C-alpha positions as a printed NumPy array, in Angstrom:
array([[ 95.669,  31.33 ,  60.868],
       [ 94.018,  28.928,  58.244],
       [ 95.075,  28.929,  54.425],
       [ 91.738,  30.667,  53.311],
       [ 92.287,  33.649,  55.656],
       [ 95.739,  34.179,  53.975],
       [ 94.151,  35.355,  50.972],
       [ 91.868,  37.989,  51.798],
       [ 92.155,  41.719,  52.81 ],
       [ 92.011,  42.346,  56.851],
       [ 91.344,  45.187,  58.978],
       [ 93.415,  45.139,  62.196],
       [ 92.357,  47.33 ,  64.932],
       [ 95.108,  47.969,  67.598],
       [ 94.012,  46.486,  70.767],
       [ 96.044,  44.98 ,  73.857],
       [ 99.612,  45.269,  73.736],
       [101.974,  42.61 ,  74.033],
       [105.561,  42.772,  75.669],
       [108.539,  42.353,  72.967],
       [112.072,  40.824,  73.765],
       [113.288,  44.48 ,  73.435],
       [111.669,  45.567,  76.416],
       [108.926,  47.618,  75.1  ],
       [105.146,  46.807,  74.991],
       [103.762,  46.854,  71.274],
       [100.115,  47.062,  69.937],
       [ 99.328,  44.03 ,  67.81 ],
       [ 99.567,  44.87 ,  64.043],
       [100.094,  43.484,  60.797],
       [102.157,  40.058,  61.161],
       [102.278,  36.503,  59.889],
       [100.407,  35.83 ,  63.581],
       [ 97.608,  37.913,  63.005],
       [ 96.955,  38.294,  59.041],
       [ 99.215,  35.772,  57.589],
       [101.517,  38.256,  55.984],
       [104.619,  36.586,  54.429],
       [107.08 ,  39.498,  53.985],
       [106.285,  42.279,  56.151],
       [105.076,  43.18 ,  59.581],
       [103.717,  46.655,  61.   ],
       [103.061,  47.648,  64.571],
       [102.482,  50.674,  66.632],
       [104.729,  51.387,  69.524],
       [104.632,  53.746,  72.276],
       [107.498,  54.834,  74.447],
       [106.475,  55.845,  77.559],
       [108.483,  59.061,  79.306],
       [111.858,  57.805,  80.272],
       [111.165,  54.451,  78.571],
       [113.945,  52.502,  76.687],
       [114.611,  49.364,  74.716],
       [117.215,  46.956,  75.298],
       [120.005,  46.908,  72.659],
       [119.205,  44.574,  69.835],
       [119.162,  44.068,  66.231],
       [117.161,  42.561,  63.724],
       [119.12 ,  39.87 ,  61.913],
       [118.469,  40.169,  58.002],
       [115.448,  42.309,  58.347],
       [115.12 ,  45.962,  57.68 ],
       [113.248,  48.511,  59.626],
       [111.455,  51.537,  58.729],
       [110.014,  53.914,  61.39 ],
       [107.461,  56.847,  61.103],
       [107.441,  59.067,  64.122],
       [103.758,  59.738,  64.791],
       [104.139,  62.171,  67.975],
       [106.915,  63.11 ,  70.537],
       [110.37 ,  62.361,  69.53 ],
       [112.937,  59.432,  70.113],
       [116.795,  58.971,  70.8  ],
       [118.342,  56.173,  69.061],
       [121.962,  55.155,  69.514],
       [123.084,  52.521,  66.87 ],
       [126.205,  50.899,  65.114],
       [128.371,  47.894,  66.243],
       [129.244,  49.798,  69.798],
       [126.001,  52.068,  69.71 ],
       [128.446,  54.894,  68.951],
       [126.026,  56.956,  66.604],
       [123.171,  59.004,  67.955],
       [119.92 ,  60.338,  66.139],
       [116.888,  62.132,  67.476],
       [113.809,  61.308,  65.579],
       [110.784,  63.735,  65.79 ],
       [107.284,  63.729,  64.986],
       [106.804,  63.798,  61.256],
       [110.369,  62.411,  60.612],
       [111.095,  58.737,  59.026],
       [113.962,  56.711,  60.14 ],
       [115.604,  53.604,  58.495],
       [117.588,  50.918,  60.356],
       [119.509,  48.275,  57.929],
       [119.402,  44.676,  58.757],
       [121.745,  43.711,  61.355],
       [122.568,  46.918,  62.696],
       [122.443,  47.203,  66.459],
       [120.468,  49.802,  67.986],
       [118.761,  50.987,  71.242],
       [115.832,  53.462,  71.026],
       [114.818,  55.8  ,  73.99 ],
       [112.188,  58.156,  75.186],
       [114.105,  60.809,  77.161],
       [111.256,  63.268,  77.131],
       [108.371,  63.601,  79.768],
       [105.723,  62.942,  77.295],
       [105.071,  59.372,  75.577],
       [106.265,  59.061,  71.901],
       [104.407,  56.872,  69.525],
       [105.792,  55.526,  66.122],
       [104.592,  53.228,  63.422],
       [107.321,  50.462,  62.784],
       [107.497,  48.308,  59.633],
       [109.91 ,  45.428,  58.917],
       [110.719,  43.071,  56.191],
       [110.235,  40.344,  58.937],
       [106.658,  38.93 ,  59.067],
       [107.043,  37.496,  62.413],
       [107.186,  40.198,  64.821],
       [109.779,  38.728,  67.299],
       [111.633,  36.238,  65.368],
       [114.541,  38.04 ,  64.28 ],
       [115.021,  39.806,  67.242],
       [118.363,  39.353,  68.608],
       [119.14 ,  40.972,  72.103],
       [122.645,  42.316,  72.751],
       [123.073,  42.652,  76.756],
       [126.793,  43.277,  76.264],
       [125.736,  46.72 ,  74.699],
       [123.119,  48.009,  77.154],
       [125.747,  49.484,  79.617],
       [127.028,  51.765,  76.891],
       [123.969,  53.86 ,  76.698],
       [123.561,  55.66 ,  80.236],
       [120.09 ,  57.405,  80.454]])
C-alpha cells in the first residue's frame, strides 16, 4: 500500500476468501493490508453448517459482531465457561483479551460482519489450543 492510497476513500468488494489462524475463512475487507486503515478492520465471515473456530483471543483489541443471517454459538471466558447464541439482527461485543470460540451448530450457514480495533486482520490473534477440547460439538 503506497502512501498516496492511504489518504483516499476506497470501496472493497468481498471477493476471494482467506484462511484465518482461527480455522475459518474470511472475505477480504477493510484492513491495513487492503486500504491502509490504521485503527480498524472489518470483515465478512460465513461459518458453514457444523463449522467452528479454534479457541483464541485478540490481544489488546476489541471485537464487534453483527449477525446478518443464521445464528452462532460462542463460548467465552478464561475456561470458555460462558455461552451465548447470537441470532440474525443481533450484535455481540467481545472485550480485548477474552478467550472465545464461535461455532455454527445449525444446518445452514451463518454470516456476520466483524469489526475490530486492530487494523491488521490476523496480527492480534492468539490461538489457545489448550482450550479447544473444553467445547465438545
